[in-house]
C-alpha atoms as a printed R data frame, in Angstrom:
    type eleno elety resid chain resno       x       y       z
1   ATOM     1    CA   MET     A     1  -6.791 -12.564   2.208
2   ATOM     2    CA   ALA     A     2  -8.238 -11.104  -0.957
3   ATOM     3    CA   THR     A     3  -9.855 -12.848  -3.846
4   ATOM     4    CA   GLY     A     4  -8.483 -12.129  -7.285
5   ATOM     5    CA   TYR     A     5 -10.775 -11.659 -10.287
6   ATOM     6    CA   VAL     A     6 -10.151 -11.326 -13.987
7   ATOM     7    CA   VAL     A     7 -12.870  -9.068 -15.320
8   ATOM     8    CA   THR     A     8 -13.412  -8.233 -19.012
9   ATOM     9    CA   ASN     A     9 -13.897  -4.683 -20.253
10  ATOM    10    CA   ASP     A    10 -17.638  -5.593 -20.350
11  ATOM    11    CA   SER     A    11 -17.476  -6.278 -16.571
12  ATOM    12    CA   LEU     A    12 -17.880 -10.060 -16.948
13  ATOM    13    CA   VAL     A    13 -15.983 -12.276 -14.467
14  ATOM    14    CA   THR     A    14 -13.818 -14.751 -16.331
15  ATOM    15    CA   VAL     A    15 -11.546 -15.995 -13.497
16  ATOM    16    CA   ILE     A    16 -11.967 -16.229  -9.718
17  ATOM    17    CA   LEU     A    17  -8.875 -16.954  -7.651
18  ATOM    18    CA   PRO     A    18  -9.480 -17.183  -3.906
19  ATOM    19    CA   LYS     A    19  -6.779 -16.498  -1.301
20  ATOM    20    CA   LEU     A    20  -4.706 -14.272  -3.588
21  ATOM    21    CA   ILE     A    21  -0.975 -14.241  -2.801
22  ATOM    22    CA   GLU     A    22   0.517 -12.028  -5.505
23  ATOM    23    CA   ILE     A    23   0.005 -10.333  -8.850
24  ATOM    24    CA   ASN     A    24   2.963 -10.394 -11.245
25  ATOM    25    CA   GLY     A    25   2.379  -8.597 -14.536
26  ATOM    26    CA   THR     A    26  -0.125 -10.716 -16.477
27  ATOM    27    CA   SER     A    27  -0.469 -13.489 -13.873
28  ATOM    28    CA   MET     A    28  -2.019 -14.059 -10.467
29  ATOM    29    CA   LYS     A    29  -0.966 -16.601  -7.851
30  ATOM    30    CA   GLY     A    30  -3.330 -17.847  -5.167
31  ATOM    31    CA   LYS     A    31  -3.029 -20.310  -2.370
32  ATOM    32    CA   PHE     A    32  -4.673 -23.095  -4.404
33  ATOM    33    CA   GLY     A    33  -3.699 -22.192  -7.970
34  ATOM    34    CA   SER     A    34  -2.567 -19.582 -10.434
35  ATOM    35    CA   VAL     A    35  -3.572 -17.922 -13.671
36  ATOM    36    CA   GLN     A    36  -1.135 -16.816 -16.338
37  ATOM    37    CA   GLY     A    37  -1.243 -14.958 -19.611
38  ATOM    38    CA   ILE     A    38  -4.026 -12.501 -18.795
39  ATOM    39    CA   ASN     A    39  -4.586 -10.205 -21.745
40  ATOM    40    CA   LEU     A    40  -4.709  -6.800 -20.016
41  ATOM    41    CA   GLU     A    41  -5.985  -5.109 -23.216
42  ATOM    42    CA   ILE     A    42  -9.331  -6.859 -22.882
43  ATOM    43    CA   ALA     A    43  -9.484  -7.582 -19.137
44  ATOM    44    CA   SER     A    44  -8.385  -6.265 -15.755
45  ATOM    45    CA   ILE     A    45  -7.075  -7.892 -12.612
46  ATOM    46    CA   ILE     A    46  -9.127  -6.927  -9.578
47  ATOM    47    CA   ALA     A    47  -8.557  -7.915  -5.980
48  ATOM    48    CA   VAL     A    48 -11.294  -7.515  -3.367
49  ATOM    49    CA   GLU     A    49 -10.951  -8.108   0.397
50  ATOM    50    CA   ASP     A    50 -14.702  -8.708   0.835
51  ATOM    51    CA   GLU     A    51 -16.387 -12.007   0.019
52  ATOM    52    CA   LEU     A    52 -18.406 -11.506  -3.147
53  ATOM    53    CA   ASP     A    53 -20.977 -14.131  -4.203
54  ATOM    54    CA   LEU     A    54 -19.850 -14.266  -7.846
55  ATOM    55    CA   ARG     A    55 -19.474 -16.992 -10.397
56  ATOM    56    CA   ILE     A    56 -17.764 -17.015 -13.717
57  ATOM    57    CA   GLY     A    57 -19.904 -15.166 -16.238
58  ATOM    58    CA   ASP     A    58 -21.500 -12.878 -13.617
59  ATOM    59    CA   VAL     A    59 -21.302  -9.113 -13.967
60  ATOM    60    CA   PHE     A    60 -18.732  -7.666 -11.573
61  ATOM    61    CA   PRO     A    61 -20.289  -4.969  -9.350
62  ATOM    62    CA   SER     A    62 -19.065  -1.431  -9.737
63  ATOM    63    CA   ASP     A    63 -19.156  -0.575  -6.013
64  ATOM    64    CA   TYR     A    64 -16.010  -2.316  -4.794
65  ATOM    65    CA   THR     A    65 -12.594  -1.344  -3.463
66  ATOM    66    CA   ASN     A    66  -9.853  -2.708  -5.666
67  ATOM    67    CA   VAL     A    67  -6.854  -3.606  -3.518
68  ATOM    68    CA   ALA     A    68  -4.824  -5.169  -6.290
69  ATOM    69    CA   HIS     A    69  -1.975  -2.706  -5.610
70  ATOM    70    CA   LYS     A    70  -1.337  -4.473  -2.273
71  ATOM    71    CA   TYR     A    71  -0.580  -7.733  -4.054
72  ATOM    72    CA   ILE     A    72   1.613  -6.563  -6.946
73  ATOM    73    CA   LYS     A    73   4.977  -8.241  -6.742
74  ATOM    74    CA   GLN     A    74   7.726  -5.689  -6.484
75  ATOM    75    CA   ASP     A    75  11.369  -5.888  -7.335
76  ATOM    76    CA   PRO     A    76  13.376  -6.317  -4.093
77  ATOM    77    CA   GLN     A    77  15.503  -3.274  -5.045
78  ATOM    78    CA   VAL     A    78  12.365  -1.123  -5.273
79  ATOM    79    CA   GLN     A    79  11.258  -2.315  -1.854
80  ATOM    80    CA   VAL     A    80  14.666  -1.485  -0.363
81  ATOM    81    CA   GLU     A    81  14.577   2.001  -1.939
82  ATOM    82    CA   LYS     A    82  11.057   2.644  -0.570
83  ATOM    83    CA   ASN     A    83  12.140   1.513   2.901
84  ATOM    84    CA   MET     A    84  15.230   3.753   2.764
85  ATOM    85    CA   ALA     A    85  13.111   6.704   1.700
86  ATOM    86    CA   ALA     A    86  10.743   6.151   4.602
87  ATOM    87    CA   LEU     A    87  13.626   5.880   7.052
88  ATOM    88    CA   LEU     A    88  15.276   9.053   5.746
89  ATOM    89    CA   TYR     A    89  11.962  10.915   6.020
90  ATOM    90    CA   GLU     A    90  11.446   9.680   9.544
91  ATOM    91    CA   SER     A    91  15.012  10.685  10.457
92  ATOM    92    CA   ALA     A    92  14.526  14.180   9.091
93  ATOM    93    CA   THR     A    93  11.260  14.546  10.992
94  ATOM    94    CA   ASP     A    94  12.974  13.412  14.236
95  ATOM    95    CA   LYS     A    95  15.800  15.890  13.653
96  ATOM    96    CA   GLN     A    96  13.297  18.699  13.176
97  ATOM    97    CA   LYS     A    97  11.554  17.786  16.457
98  ATOM    98    CA   ILE     A    98  14.902  17.689  18.317
99  ATOM    99    CA   ALA     A    99  15.893  21.121  16.889
100 ATOM   100    CA   SER     A   100  12.529  22.519  18.011
101 ATOM   101    CA   LEU     A   101  12.990  21.117  21.545
102 ATOM   102    CA   GLU     A   102  16.545  22.492  21.731
103 ATOM   103    CA   GLY     A   103  15.179  25.921  20.800
104 ATOM   104    CA   MET     A   104  12.554  25.719  23.496
105 ATOM   105    CA   LEU     A   105  15.127  24.608  26.068
106 ATOM   106    CA   GLY     A   106  17.403  27.454  25.117
107 ATOM   107    CA   ASN     A   107  14.604  29.944  25.589
108 ATOM   108    CA   LEU     A   108  13.774  28.474  28.999
109 ATOM   109    CA   LEU     A   109  17.412  28.657  30.117
110 ATOM   110    CA   PHE     A   110  17.610  32.243  28.923
111 ATOM   111    CA   ASP     A   111  14.430  33.132  30.866
112 ATOM   112    CA   ILE     A   112  15.847  31.453  34.000
113 ATOM   113    CA   ALA     A   113  19.093  33.385  33.602
114 ATOM   114    CA   ILE     A   114  17.156  36.671  33.362
115 ATOM   115    CA   ILE     A   115  15.098  35.794  36.479
116 ATOM   116    CA   LYS     A   116  18.197  34.878  38.472
117 ATOM   117    CA   GLY     A   117  20.059  37.915  37.290
118 ATOM   118    CA   GLY     A   118  17.283  40.192  38.444
119 ATOM   119    CA   GLN     A   119  17.476  39.063  42.078
């Protein structure tokens, strides 16, 4: 699980929330607590998978991978739409593969017919 941080525009850590569960707008929810009312004009929400040895008031390092996008709470309708889009894409890809195999099979059958007809 990731750890959520609220970091000011000056890169100072103001909140540390271990075991992040979700980010919902201006709030974060962790396994052992939550933070609400984060002013996103003066601070950012950052989620990091790695364990960082930081305390409140420390400067947040610049060489991190922010994985906050994985924890953003999404509307169930948006999730359903994304899943449907992925399934439709997969279906189209499968249909393309089947059409390609049918073409190859047709060519093989044609070649066999030519060979048999020549004997």
